[in-house]
All heavy atoms as TSV, in Angstrom:
chain	resi	resn	atom	element	x	y	z
A	1	MET	N	N	0.857	-1.184	-0.005
A	1	MET	CA	C	-0.009	-0.002	0.002
A	1	MET	C	C	0.896	1.234	0.000
A	1	MET	O	O	1.836	1.334	0.782
A	1	MET	CB	C	-0.900	-0.033	1.211
A	1	MET	CG	C	-1.745	1.189	1.378
A	1	MET	SD	S	-2.928	0.947	2.694
A	1	MET	CE	C	-4.276	1.795	1.987
A	2	PRO	N	N	0.618	2.206	-0.847
A	2	PRO	CA	C	1.413	3.428	-0.888
A	2	PRO	C	C	1.355	4.170	0.446
A	2	PRO	O	O	0.357	4.155	1.143
A	2	PRO	CB	C	0.765	4.243	-1.996
A	2	PRO	CG	C	-0.068	3.303	-2.770
A	2	PRO	CD	C	-0.437	2.195	-1.843
A	3	ASP	N	N	2.443	4.838	0.734
A	3	ASP	CA	C	2.448	5.628	1.968
A	3	ASP	C	C	2.506	7.112	1.594
A	3	ASP	O	O	2.173	7.498	0.480
A	3	ASP	CB	C	3.575	5.218	2.894
A	3	ASP	CG	C	4.945	5.431	2.254
A	3	ASP	OD1	O	5.025	5.960	1.155
A	3	ASP	OD2	O	5.944	5.063	2.889
A	4	LEU	N	N	3.005	7.940	2.485
A	4	LEU	CA	C	3.015	9.379	2.300
A	4	LEU	C	C	3.827	9.793	1.070
A	4	LEU	O	O	3.524	10.778	0.406
A	4	LEU	CB	C	3.558	10.074	3.544
A	4	LEU	CG	C	3.458	11.582	3.575
A	4	LEU	CD1	C	1.998	12.025	3.480
A	4	LEU	CD2	C	4.080	12.109	4.848
A	5	SER	N	N	4.871	9.009	0.702
A	5	SER	CA	C	5.700	9.372	-0.442
A	5	SER	C	C	4.905	9.392	-1.732
A	5	SER	O	O	5.296	10.062	-2.678
A	5	SER	CB	C	6.883	8.411	-0.582
A	5	SER	OG	O	6.443	7.137	-0.965
A	6	ALA	N	N	3.805	8.696	-1.791
A	6	ALA	CA	C	2.978	8.676	-2.994
A	6	ALA	C	C	2.388	10.043	-3.321
A	6	ALA	O	O	2.058	10.304	-4.471
A	6	ALA	CB	C	1.866	7.647	-2.843
A	7	LEU	N	N	2.297	10.898	-2.343
A	7	LEU	CA	C	1.788	12.253	-2.572
A	7	LEU	C	C	2.755	13.101	-3.359
A	7	LEU	O	O	2.346	14.040	-4.067
A	7	LEU	CB	C	1.476	12.940	-1.244
A	7	LEU	CG	C	0.383	12.353	-0.401
A	7	LEU	CD1	C	0.311	13.059	0.939
A	7	LEU	CD2	C	-0.954	12.483	-1.120
A	8	PHE	N	N	4.046	12.830	-3.259
A	8	PHE	CA	C	5.062	13.699	-3.802
A	8	PHE	C	C	5.835	13.145	-4.981
A	8	PHE	O	O	6.561	13.863	-5.640
A	8	PHE	CB	C	6.050	14.086	-2.691
A	8	PHE	CG	C	5.373	14.704	-1.505
A	8	PHE	CD1	C	5.196	13.984	-0.338
A	8	PHE	CD2	C	4.887	15.997	-1.575
A	8	PHE	CE1	C	4.579	14.565	0.744
A	8	PHE	CE2	C	4.248	16.567	-0.499
A	8	PHE	CZ	C	4.083	15.848	0.662
A	9	THR	N	N	5.703	11.868	-5.277
A	9	THR	CA	C	6.429	11.243	-6.382
A	9	THR	C	C	5.561	10.218	-7.098
A	9	THR	O	O	4.573	9.750	-6.531
A	9	THR	CB	C	7.692	10.478	-5.865
A	9	THR	OG1	O	7.262	9.315	-5.159
A	9	THR	CG2	C	8.562	11.315	-4.969
A	10	PRO	N	N	5.937	9.884	-8.332
A	10	PRO	CA	C	5.220	8.801	-9.015
A	10	PRO	C	C	5.614	7.420	-8.517
A	10	PRO	O	O	5.109	6.424	-8.981
A	10	PRO	CB	C	5.602	9.006	-10.485
A	10	PRO	CG	C	6.870	9.739	-10.462
A	10	PRO	CD	C	6.871	10.556	-9.206
A	11	ASN	N	N	6.530	7.359	-7.570
A	11	ASN	CA	C	6.965	6.093	-6.973
A	11	ASN	C	C	5.931	5.714	-5.934
A	11	ASN	O	O	6.131	5.829	-4.752
A	11	ASN	CB	C	8.342	6.280	-6.336
A	11	ASN	CG	C	8.937	5.004	-5.823
A	11	ASN	OD1	O	8.540	3.932	-6.264
A	11	ASN	ND2	N	9.862	5.108	-4.912
A	12	SER	N	N	4.779	5.220	-6.413
A	12	SER	CA	C	3.638	5.087	-5.528
A	12	SER	C	C	3.156	3.665	-5.274
A	12	SER	O	O	2.113	3.480	-4.687
A	12	SER	CB	C	2.471	5.905	-6.109
A	12	SER	OG	O	2.143	5.380	-7.387
A	13	ALA	N	N	3.902	2.680	-5.742
A	13	ALA	CA	C	3.474	1.306	-5.511
A	13	ALA	C	C	4.675	0.374	-5.528
A	13	ALA	O	O	5.792	0.800	-5.826
A	13	ALA	CB	C	2.449	0.895	-6.573
A	14	MET	N	N	4.424	-0.893	-5.223
A	14	MET	CA	C	5.527	-1.856	-5.153
A	14	MET	C	C	6.184	-2.096	-6.508
A	14	MET	O	O	7.292	-2.578	-6.580
A	14	MET	CB	C	5.034	-3.176	-4.575
A	14	MET	CG	C	4.599	-3.039	-3.125
A	14	MET	SD	S	4.168	-4.609	-2.330
A	14	MET	CE	C	3.072	-5.344	-3.479
A	15	HIS	N	N	5.494	-1.767	-7.590
A	15	HIS	CA	C	6.052	-2.027	-8.936
A	15	HIS	C	C	6.846	-0.849	-9.475
A	15	HIS	O	O	7.302	-0.864	-10.595
A	15	HIS	CB	C	4.924	-2.392	-9.897
A	15	HIS	CG	C	4.000	-1.236	-10.182
A	15	HIS	ND1	N	3.031	-0.825	-9.302
A	15	HIS	CD2	C	3.932	-0.402	-11.239
A	15	HIS	CE1	C	2.393	0.199	-9.809
A	15	HIS	NE2	N	2.924	0.471	-10.998
A	16	THR	N	N	7.027	0.224	-8.700
A	16	THR	CA	C	7.798	1.377	-9.132
A	16	THR	C	C	8.969	1.627	-8.212
A	16	THR	O	O	8.911	1.282	-7.038
A	16	THR	CB	C	6.905	2.646	-9.183
A	16	THR	OG1	O	6.454	2.922	-7.857
A	16	THR	CG2	C	5.727	2.472	-10.116
A	17	ALA	N	N	9.995	2.242	-8.745
A	17	ALA	CA	C	11.174	2.531	-7.923
A	17	ALA	C	C	12.018	3.618	-8.557
A	17	ALA	O	O	12.011	3.807	-9.758
A	17	ALA	CB	C	12.015	1.266	-7.752
A	18	PHE	N	N	12.759	4.301	-7.712
A	18	PHE	CA	C	13.783	5.236	-8.142
A	18	PHE	C	C	15.117	4.693	-7.635
A	18	PHE	O	O	15.208	4.272	-6.498
A	18	PHE	CB	C	13.581	6.625	-7.525
A	18	PHE	CG	C	12.411	7.364	-8.082
A	18	PHE	CD1	C	11.319	7.620	-7.298
A	18	PHE	CD2	C	12.410	7.825	-9.378
A	18	PHE	CE1	C	10.237	8.310	-7.786
A	18	PHE	CE2	C	11.335	8.523	-9.883
A	18	PHE	CZ	C	10.253	8.772	-9.082
A	19	VAL	N	N	16.108	4.749	-8.467
A	19	VAL	CA	C	17.465	4.377	-8.050
A	19	VAL	C	C	18.354	5.563	-8.400
A	19	VAL	O	O	18.422	5.985	-9.553
A	19	VAL	CB	C	17.962	3.120	-8.794
A	19	VAL	CG1	C	19.380	2.814	-8.408
A	19	VAL	CG2	C	17.055	1.948	-8.524
A	20	GLN	N	N	18.982	6.130	-7.407
A	20	GLN	CA	C	19.862	7.276	-7.629
A	20	GLN	C	C	21.298	6.830	-7.408
A	20	GLN	O	O	21.610	6.184	-6.407
A	20	GLN	CB	C	19.517	8.400	-6.667
A	20	GLN	CG	C	20.293	9.661	-6.934
A	20	GLN	CD	C	19.804	10.830	-6.086
A	20	GLN	OE1	O	18.894	10.682	-5.273
A	20	GLN	NE2	N	20.421	11.955	-6.247
A	21	VAL	N	N	22.155	7.183	-8.372
A	21	VAL	CA	C	23.554	6.740	-8.319
A	21	VAL	C	C	24.434	7.976	-8.387
A	21	VAL	O	O	24.186	8.883	-9.197
A	21	VAL	CB	C	23.861	5.817	-9.518
A	21	VAL	CG1	C	25.320	5.440	-9.519
A	21	VAL	CG2	C	22.975	4.583	-9.469
A	22	GLY	N	N	25.459	8.015	-7.587
A	22	GLY	CA	C	26.447	9.077	-7.637
A	22	GLY	C	C	27.801	8.489	-7.992
A	22	GLY	O	O	28.250	7.553	-7.340
A	23	LEU	N	N	28.445	9.036	-9.003
A	23	LEU	CA	C	29.771	8.537	-9.399
A	23	LEU	C	C	30.830	9.248	-8.557
A	23	LEU	O	O	30.648	10.380	-8.126
A	23	LEU	CB	C	30.007	8.816	-10.882
A	23	LEU	CG	C	29.027	8.188	-11.855
A	23	LEU	CD1	C	29.350	8.590	-13.273
A	23	LEU	CD2	C	29.025	6.678	-11.722
A	24	LYS	N	N	31.935	8.550	-8.365
A	24	LYS	CA	C	33.049	9.164	-7.640
A	24	LYS	C	C	33.572	10.351	-8.408
A	24	LYS	O	O	33.525	10.377	-9.648
A	24	LYS	CB	C	34.178	8.140	-7.438
A	24	LYS	CG	C	33.799	7.025	-6.504
A	24	LYS	CD	C	34.983	6.106	-6.316
A	24	LYS	CE	C	34.643	4.977	-5.352
A	24	LYS	NZ	N	35.775	4.065	-5.167
A	25	GLU	N	N	34.093	11.321	-7.710
A	25	GLU	CA	C	34.568	12.542	-8.329
A	25	GLU	C	C	35.646	12.290	-9.382
A	25	GLU	O	O	35.712	12.943	-10.400
A	25	GLU	CB	C	35.071	13.515	-7.281
A	25	GLU	CG	C	35.306	14.902	-7.804
A	25	GLU	CD	C	35.584	15.880	-6.702
A	25	GLU	OE1	O	34.863	15.867	-5.689
A	25	GLU	OE2	O	36.521	16.681	-6.852
A	26	ASP	N	N	36.496	11.297	-9.148
A	26	ASP	CA	C	37.604	11.029	-10.060
A	26	ASP	C	C	37.305	9.889	-11.038
A	26	ASP	O	O	38.225	9.250	-11.555
A	26	ASP	CB	C	38.897	10.750	-9.271
A	26	ASP	CG	C	38.767	9.506	-8.395
A	26	ASP	OD1	O	37.639	9.058	-8.155
A	26	ASP	OD2	O	39.815	8.993	-7.970
A	27	HIS	N	N	36.033	9.632	-11.342
A	27	HIS	CA	C	35.672	8.548	-12.254
A	27	HIS	C	C	36.180	8.862	-13.658
A	27	HIS	O	O	36.331	10.015	-14.045
A	27	HIS	CB	C	34.184	8.283	-12.258
A	27	HIS	CG	C	33.346	9.400	-12.820
A	27	HIS	ND1	N	33.016	9.433	-14.154
A	27	HIS	CD2	C	32.814	10.488	-12.252
A	27	HIS	CE1	C	32.312	10.535	-14.386
A	27	HIS	NE2	N	32.180	11.169	-13.258
A	28	HIS	N	N	36.452	7.796	-14.420
A	28	HIS	CA	C	37.023	7.966	-15.750
A	28	HIS	C	C	36.026	7.594	-16.862
A	28	HIS	O	O	36.280	7.896	-18.018
A	28	HIS	CB	C	38.290	7.107	-15.904
A	28	HIS	CG	C	39.355	7.511	-14.928
A	28	HIS	ND1	N	40.069	8.671	-15.023
A	28	HIS	CD2	C	39.814	6.875	-13.824
A	28	HIS	CE1	C	40.922	8.765	-14.021
A	28	HIS	NE2	N	40.782	7.679	-13.269
A	29	THR	N	N	34.938	6.984	-16.518
A	29	THR	CA	C	33.932	6.576	-17.491
A	29	THR	C	C	32.754	7.546	-17.418
A	29	THR	O	O	32.291	7.877	-16.346
A	29	THR	CB	C	33.454	5.134	-17.208
A	29	THR	OG1	O	34.582	4.266	-17.210
A	29	THR	CG2	C	32.464	4.665	-18.256
A	30	SER	N	N	32.270	7.968	-18.575
A	30	SER	CA	C	31.157	8.885	-18.646
A	30	SER	C	C	29.884	8.265	-18.072
A	30	SER	O	O	29.642	7.059	-18.228
A	30	SER	CB	C	30.909	9.277	-20.098
A	30	SER	OG	O	29.666	9.896	-20.260
A	31	SER	N	N	29.050	9.075	-17.446
A	31	SER	CA	C	27.782	8.570	-16.936
A	31	SER	C	C	26.905	8.058	-18.074
A	31	SER	O	O	26.110	7.114	-17.903
A	31	SER	CB	C	27.052	9.655	-16.142
A	31	SER	OG	O	26.824	10.794	-16.944
A	32	PHE	N	N	27.062	8.634	-19.268
A	32	PHE	CA	C	26.268	8.188	-20.408
A	32	PHE	C	C	26.666	6.776	-20.842
A	32	PHE	O	O	25.832	6.017	-21.314
A	32	PHE	CB	C	26.399	9.185	-21.560
A	32	PHE	CG	C	25.800	10.531	-21.235
A	32	PHE	CD1	C	26.613	11.592	-20.897
A	32	PHE	CD2	C	24.417	10.682	-21.233
A	32	PHE	CE1	C	26.051	12.809	-20.564
A	32	PHE	CE2	C	23.869	11.910	-20.908
A	32	PHE	CZ	C	24.682	12.983	-20.560
A	33	VAL	N	N	27.921	6.422	-20.670
A	33	VAL	CA	C	28.375	5.053	-20.976
A	33	VAL	C	C	27.734	4.092	-19.985
A	33	VAL	O	O	27.213	3.041	-20.385
A	33	VAL	CB	C	29.913	4.955	-20.935
A	33	VAL	CG1	C	30.378	3.506	-21.017
A	33	VAL	CG2	C	30.528	5.792	-22.031
A	34	TYR	N	N	27.737	4.449	-18.704
A	34	TYR	CA	C	27.092	3.578	-17.709
A	34	TYR	C	C	25.617	3.433	-17.996
A	34	TYR	O	O	25.050	2.328	-17.901
A	34	TYR	CB	C	27.284	4.151	-16.296
A	34	TYR	CG	C	28.669	3.989	-15.748
A	34	TYR	CD1	C	29.406	5.086	-15.344
A	34	TYR	CD2	C	29.236	2.724	-15.604
A	34	TYR	CE1	C	30.681	4.921	-14.826
A	34	TYR	CE2	C	30.506	2.560	-15.093
A	34	TYR	CZ	C	31.235	3.683	-14.700
A	34	TYR	OH	O	32.498	3.515	-14.199
A	35	MET	N	N	24.929	4.533	-18.344
A	35	MET	CA	C	23.498	4.455	-18.637
A	35	MET	C	C	23.228	3.544	-19.820
A	35	MET	O	O	22.274	2.744	-19.801
A	35	MET	CB	C	22.931	5.846	-18.893
A	35	MET	CG	C	22.816	6.678	-17.645
A	35	MET	SD	S	21.958	8.256	-17.922
A	35	MET	CE	C	23.203	9.210	-18.711
A	36	LYS	N	N	24.051	3.624	-20.859
A	36	LYS	CA	C	23.887	2.782	-22.032
A	36	LYS	C	C	24.071	1.312	-21.659
A	36	LYS	O	O	23.272	0.456	-22.047
A	36	LYS	CB	C	24.910	3.155	-23.098
A	36	LYS	CG	C	24.835	2.335	-24.364
A	36	LYS	CD	C	25.926	2.820	-25.355
A	36	LYS	CE	C	25.922	2.018	-26.612
A	36	LYS	NZ	N	26.490	0.705	-26.484
A	37	GLU	N	N	25.111	1.009	-20.861
A	37	GLU	CA	C	25.374	-0.372	-20.475
A	37	GLU	C	C	24.248	-0.932	-19.600
A	37	GLU	O	O	23.810	-2.076	-19.791
A	37	GLU	CB	C	26.710	-0.468	-19.748
A	37	GLU	CG	C	27.903	-0.232	-20.667
A	37	GLU	CD	C	29.231	-0.225	-19.921
A	37	GLU	OE1	O	29.259	-0.427	-18.693
A	37	GLU	OE2	O	30.252	-0.013	-20.594
A	38	VAL	N	N	23.778	-0.147	-18.662
A	38	VAL	CA	C	22.677	-0.591	-17.790
A	38	VAL	C	C	21.412	-0.783	-18.605
A	38	VAL	O	O	20.680	-1.784	-18.455
A	38	VAL	CB	C	22.441	0.396	-16.622
A	38	VAL	CG1	C	21.185	0.091	-15.864
A	38	VAL	CG2	C	23.649	0.383	-15.677
A	39	ARG	N	N	21.103	0.160	-19.480
A	39	ARG	CA	C	19.900	0.065	-20.326
A	39	ARG	C	C	19.932	-1.220	-21.166
A	39	ARG	O	O	18.935	-1.942	-21.259
A	39	ARG	CB	C	19.827	1.288	-21.223
A	39	ARG	CG	C	18.552	1.366	-22.040
A	39	ARG	CD	C	18.510	2.614	-22.900
A	39	ARG	NE	N	18.303	3.800	-22.083
A	39	ARG	CZ	C	19.175	4.805	-21.956
A	39	ARG	NH1	N	20.314	4.793	-22.602
A	39	ARG	NH2	N	18.897	5.828	-21.196
A	40	GLU	N	N	21.094	-1.523	-21.781
A	40	GLU	CA	C	21.214	-2.724	-22.604
A	40	GLU	C	C	21.072	-3.992	-21.778
A	40	GLU	O	O	20.419	-4.946	-22.204
A	40	GLU	CB	C	22.573	-2.726	-23.340
A	40	GLU	CG	C	22.645	-1.685	-24.446
A	40	GLU	CD	C	24.033	-1.533	-25.027
A	40	GLU	OE1	O	25.000	-2.146	-24.503
A	40	GLU	OE2	O	24.169	-0.784	-26.030
A	41	ARG	N	N	21.672	-4.002	-20.600
A	41	ARG	CA	C	21.604	-5.181	-19.755
A	41	ARG	C	C	20.172	-5.419	-19.255
A	41	ARG	O	O	19.682	-6.551	-19.232
A	41	ARG	CB	C	22.562	-5.069	-18.594
A	41	ARG	CG	C	22.625	-6.315	-17.757
A	41	ARG	CD	C	23.816	-6.338	-16.885
A	41	ARG	NE	N	23.796	-7.556	-16.068
A	41	ARG	CZ	C	24.700	-7.836	-15.176
A	41	ARG	NH1	N	25.710	-7.018	-14.976
A	41	ARG	NH2	N	24.600	-8.915	-14.458
A	42	ILE	N	N	19.506	-4.355	-18.852
A	42	ILE	CA	C	18.115	-4.501	-18.401
A	42	ILE	C	C	17.226	-5.001	-19.561
A	42	ILE	O	O	16.389	-5.875	-19.358
A	42	ILE	CB	C	17.589	-3.176	-17.828
A	42	ILE	CG1	C	18.246	-2.899	-16.477
A	42	ILE	CG2	C	16.069	-3.198	-17.705
A	42	ILE	CD1	C	17.921	-1.543	-15.902
A	43	ALA	N	N	17.416	-4.446	-20.760
A	43	ALA	CA	C	16.625	-4.875	-21.914
A	43	ALA	C	C	16.849	-6.354	-22.223
A	43	ALA	O	O	15.908	-7.050	-22.619
A	43	ALA	CB	C	16.992	-4.028	-23.128
A	44	LYS	N	N	18.040	-6.818	-21.992
A	44	LYS	CA	C	18.351	-8.222	-22.250
A	44	LYS	C	C	17.806	-9.151	-21.169
A	44	LYS	O	O	17.217	-10.183	-21.455
A	44	LYS	CB	C	19.877	-8.396	-22.353
A	44	LYS	CG	C	20.321	-9.816	-22.619
A	44	LYS	CD	C	21.828	-9.900	-22.676
A	44	LYS	CE	C	22.274	-11.331	-22.840
A	44	LYS	NZ	N	23.733	-11.467	-22.792
A	45	GLU	N	N	17.988	-8.765	-19.911
A	45	GLU	CA	C	17.655	-9.649	-18.798
A	45	GLU	C	C	16.224	-9.497	-18.319
A	45	GLU	O	O	15.636	-10.448	-17.785
A	45	GLU	CB	C	18.633	-9.412	-17.644
A	45	GLU	CG	C	20.053	-9.799	-17.984
A	45	GLU	CD	C	21.001	-9.651	-16.815
A	45	GLU	OE1	O	20.540	-9.591	-15.655
A	45	GLU	OE2	O	22.213	-9.605	-17.066
A	46	VAL	N	N	15.643	-8.313	-18.444
A	46	VAL	CA	C	14.282	-8.052	-17.957
A	46	VAL	C	C	13.566	-7.203	-19.029
A	46	VAL	O	O	13.309	-6.026	-18.795
A	46	VAL	CB	C	14.289	-7.339	-16.608
A	46	VAL	CG1	C	12.910	-7.370	-15.945
A	46	VAL	CG2	C	15.328	-7.895	-15.650
A	47	PRO	N	N	13.260	-7.789	-20.174
A	47	PRO	CA	C	12.717	-6.983	-21.276
A	47	PRO	C	C	11.365	-6.327	-20.996
A	47	PRO	O	O	11.036	-5.345	-21.653
A	47	PRO	CB	C	12.606	-8.000	-22.426
A	47	PRO	CG	C	12.595	-9.324	-21.773
A	47	PRO	CD	C	13.373	-9.192	-20.518
A	48	GLU	N	N	10.623	-6.831	-20.065
A	48	GLU	CA	C	9.331	-6.228	-19.757
A	48	GLU	C	C	9.435	-4.990	-18.871
A	48	GLU	O	O	8.446	-4.291	-18.639
A	48	GLU	CB	C	8.387	-7.267	-19.095
A	48	GLU	CG	C	8.804	-7.731	-17.730
A	48	GLU	CD	C	9.825	-8.868	-17.733
A	48	GLU	OE1	O	10.347	-9.245	-18.780
A	48	GLU	OE2	O	10.077	-9.409	-16.634
A	49	LEU	N	N	10.623	-4.697	-18.374
A	49	LEU	CA	C	10.849	-3.560	-17.490
A	49	LEU	C	C	11.055	-2.288	-18.302
A	49	LEU	O	O	11.774	-2.279	-19.303
A	49	LEU	CB	C	12.089	-3.821	-16.645
A	49	LEU	CG	C	12.389	-2.817	-15.549
A	49	LEU	CD1	C	11.320	-2.895	-14.461
A	49	LEU	CD2	C	13.753	-3.090	-14.948
A	50	ARG	N	N	10.386	-1.223	-17.926
A	50	ARG	CA	C	10.587	0.078	-18.557
A	50	ARG	C	C	11.548	0.875	-17.710
A	50	ARG	O	O	11.435	0.894	-16.480
A	50	ARG	CB	C	9.263	0.825	-18.680
A	50	ARG	CG	C	8.363	0.271	-19.733
A	50	ARG	CD	C	7.172	1.147	-20.007
A	50	ARG	NE	N	6.435	1.370	-18.762
A	50	ARG	CZ	C	5.531	2.320	-18.578
A	50	ARG	NH1	N	5.277	3.166	-19.548
A	50	ARG	NH2	N	4.890	2.436	-17.450
A	51	THR	N	N	12.496	1.531	-18.351
A	51	THR	CA	C	13.489	2.320	-17.621
A	51	THR	C	C	13.517	3.743	-18.139
A	51	THR	O	O	13.138	4.032	-19.274
A	51	THR	CB	C	14.890	1.705	-17.771
A	51	THR	OG1	O	15.226	1.655	-19.149
A	51	THR	CG2	C	14.963	0.343	-17.179
A	52	TYR	N	N	13.951	4.626	-17.282
A	52	TYR	CA	C	14.124	6.028	-17.630
A	52	TYR	C	C	15.384	6.504	-16.918
A	52	TYR	O	O	15.546	6.269	-15.722
A	52	TYR	CB	C	12.913	6.838	-17.188
A	52	TYR	CG	C	13.092	8.336	-17.318
A	52	TYR	CD1	C	12.971	8.938	-18.564
A	52	TYR	CD2	C	13.404	9.123	-16.233
A	52	TYR	CE1	C	13.147	10.290	-18.711
A	52	TYR	CE2	C	13.585	10.473	-16.368
A	52	TYR	CZ	C	13.445	11.071	-17.607
A	52	TYR	OH	O	13.627	12.410	-17.735
A	53	PHE	N	N	16.255	7.150	-17.634
A	53	PHE	CA	C	17.493	7.672	-17.059
A	53	PHE	C	C	17.499	9.181	-17.153
A	53	PHE	O	O	17.163	9.734	-18.208
A	53	PHE	CB	C	18.708	7.123	-17.805
A	53	PHE	CG	C	18.904	5.655	-17.625
A	53	PHE	CD1	C	18.259	4.751	-18.438
A	53	PHE	CD2	C	19.756	5.168	-16.651
A	53	PHE	CE1	C	18.420	3.387	-18.276
A	53	PHE	CE2	C	19.937	3.819	-16.473
A	53	PHE	CZ	C	19.267	2.925	-17.304
A	54	GLN	N	N	17.888	9.830	-16.077
A	54	GLN	CA	C	18.014	11.271	-16.070
A	54	GLN	C	C	19.392	11.598	-15.515
A	54	GLN	O	O	19.693	11.272	-14.361
A	54	GLN	CB	C	16.942	11.926	-15.217
A	54	GLN	CG	C	17.075	13.418	-15.185
A	54	GLN	CD	C	16.015	14.076	-14.365
A	54	GLN	OE1	O	15.133	13.419	-13.817
A	54	GLN	NE2	N	16.060	15.380	-14.243
A	55	SER	N	N	20.203	12.179	-16.334
A	55	SER	CA	C	21.501	12.619	-15.838
A	55	SER	C	C	21.386	14.069	-15.429
A	55	SER	O	O	20.459	14.770	-15.774
A	55	SER	CB	C	22.563	12.460	-16.942
A	55	SER	OG	O	22.249	13.318	-18.007
A	56	GLY	N	N	22.338	14.517	-14.694
A	56	GLY	CA	C	22.340	15.919	-14.302
A	56	GLY	C	C	22.529	16.072	-12.820
A	56	GLY	O	O	22.646	15.117	-12.077
A	57	GLY	N	N	22.560	17.282	-12.410
A	57	GLY	CA	C	22.816	17.577	-11.005
A	57	GLY	C	C	21.853	18.620	-10.484
A	57	GLY	O	O	20.706	18.729	-10.937
A	58	LEU	N	N	22.331	19.403	-9.581
A	58	LEU	CA	C	21.522	20.403	-8.909
A	58	LEU	C	C	20.951	21.416	-9.897
A	58	LEU	O	O	19.776	21.789	-9.787
A	58	LEU	CB	C	22.342	21.111	-7.830
A	58	LEU	CG	C	21.629	22.160	-7.014
A	58	LEU	CD1	C	20.451	21.523	-6.287
A	58	LEU	CD2	C	22.570	22.811	-6.041
A	59	VAL	N	N	21.722	21.854	-10.858
A	59	VAL	CA	C	21.239	22.842	-11.814
A	59	VAL	C	C	20.044	22.306	-12.595
A	59	VAL	O	O	19.030	22.983	-12.734
A	59	VAL	CB	C	22.373	23.282	-12.774
A	59	VAL	CG1	C	21.829	24.170	-13.869
A	59	VAL	CG2	C	23.473	23.974	-12.019
A	60	ASP	N	N	20.154	21.075	-13.100
A	60	ASP	CA	C	19.033	20.468	-13.808
A	60	ASP	C	C	17.802	20.359	-12.920
A	60	ASP	O	O	16.673	20.622	-13.353
A	60	ASP	CB	C	19.388	19.080	-14.340
A	60	ASP	CG	C	20.348	19.136	-15.511
A	60	ASP	OD1	O	20.371	20.178	-16.186
A	60	ASP	OD2	O	21.052	18.154	-15.722
A	61	ALA	N	N	17.990	19.973	-11.673
A	61	ALA	CA	C	16.858	19.820	-10.759
A	61	ALA	C	C	16.171	21.162	-10.510
A	61	ALA	O	O	14.942	21.234	-10.490
A	61	ALA	CB	C	17.331	19.219	-9.438
A	62	VAL	N	N	16.950	22.232	-10.389
A	62	VAL	CA	C	16.370	23.536	-10.179
A	62	VAL	C	C	15.643	24.030	-11.417
A	62	VAL	O	O	14.497	24.498	-11.351
A	62	VAL	CB	C	17.453	24.561	-9.743
A	62	VAL	CG1	C	16.909	25.979	-9.742
A	62	VAL	CG2	C	18.008	24.185	-8.370
A	63	LEU	N	N	16.293	23.886	-12.580
A	63	LEU	CA	C	15.682	24.345	-13.824
A	63	LEU	C	C	14.405	23.573	-14.146
A	63	LEU	O	O	13.453	24.115	-14.716
A	63	LEU	CB	C	16.657	24.232	-14.989
A	63	LEU	CG	C	17.839	25.193	-14.924
A	63	LEU	CD1	C	18.801	24.893	-16.065
A	63	LEU	CD2	C	17.391	26.637	-14.946
A	64	ASN	N	N	14.352	22.306	-13.779
A	64	ASN	CA	C	13.186	21.463	-14.041
A	64	ASN	C	C	12.177	21.516	-12.874
A	64	ASN	O	O	11.204	20.759	-12.878
A	64	ASN	CB	C	13.593	20.031	-14.305
A	64	ASN	CG	C	14.427	19.886	-15.541
A	64	ASN	OD1	O	14.351	20.703	-16.440
A	64	ASN	ND2	N	15.251	18.868	-15.594
A	65	GLN	N	N	12.429	22.332	-11.895
A	65	GLN	CA	C	11.600	22.460	-10.720
A	65	GLN	C	C	11.375	21.130	-10.031
A	65	GLN	O	O	10.296	20.793	-9.554
A	65	GLN	CB	C	10.266	23.137	-11.066
A	65	GLN	CG	C	10.444	24.518	-11.622
A	65	GLN	CD	C	9.169	25.154	-12.068
A	65	GLN	OE1	O	8.150	24.508	-12.239
A	65	GLN	NE2	N	9.200	26.451	-12.252
A	66	GLY	N	N	12.427	20.298	-10.023
A	66	GLY	CA	C	12.389	18.996	-9.358
A	66	GLY	C	C	11.747	17.881	-10.154
A	66	GLY	O	O	11.709	16.765	-9.710
A	67	MET	N	N	11.202	18.202	-11.321
A	67	MET	CA	C	10.523	17.192	-12.126
A	67	MET	C	C	11.480	16.591	-13.137
A	67	MET	O	O	12.351	17.303	-13.652
A	67	MET	CB	C	9.332	17.830	-12.887
A	67	MET	CG	C	8.283	18.434	-11.956
A	67	MET	SD	S	7.537	17.245	-10.834
A	67	MET	CE	C	6.705	16.192	-11.993
A	68	PRO	N	N	11.351	15.303	-13.401
A	68	PRO	CA	C	12.206	14.704	-14.435
A	68	PRO	C	C	11.837	15.245	-15.812
A	68	PRO	O	O	10.668	15.507	-16.089
A	68	PRO	CB	C	11.892	13.211	-14.353
A	68	PRO	CG	C	10.593	13.109	-13.663
A	68	PRO	CD	C	10.468	14.329	-12.790
A	69	ALA	N	N	12.833	15.481	-16.604
A	69	ALA	CA	C	12.622	15.972	-17.988
A	69	ALA	C	C	13.600	15.241	-18.903
A	69	ALA	O	O	14.714	14.981	-18.499
A	69	ALA	CB	C	12.842	17.475	-18.054
A	70	PRO	N	N	13.184	14.908	-20.097
A	70	PRO	CA	C	14.072	14.194	-21.019
A	70	PRO	C	C	15.344	14.996	-21.283
A	70	PRO	O	O	15.301	16.211	-21.377
A	70	PRO	CB	C	13.255	14.032	-22.290
A	70	PRO	CG	C	11.848	14.193	-21.868
A	70	PRO	CD	C	11.874	15.109	-20.673
A	71	ASP	N	N	16.465	14.277	-21.427
A	71	ASP	CA	C	17.742	14.904	-21.706
A	71	ASP	C	C	17.738	15.462	-23.105
A	71	ASP	O	O	17.187	14.963	-24.012
A	71	ASP	CB	C	18.906	13.913	-21.559
A	71	ASP	CG	C	19.081	13.509	-20.105
A	71	ASP	OD1	O	19.315	14.388	-19.293
A	71	ASP	OD2	O	18.961	12.318	-19.858
């Protein structure tokens, strides 16, 4: 059953989730490479799963008023 978080996000049931990842400051691989690899692996292993990736930081969050927007 959804709890209070359902009021503020679309993450409102057991079948939805948000996963937030932060890369180390000295990482050498682009976040876009990681997103591509994860997207391909999910499509192969769990094809019925829909995914959405949003890159960006604080500036994107402020400009989008906290809402996800396509890159």
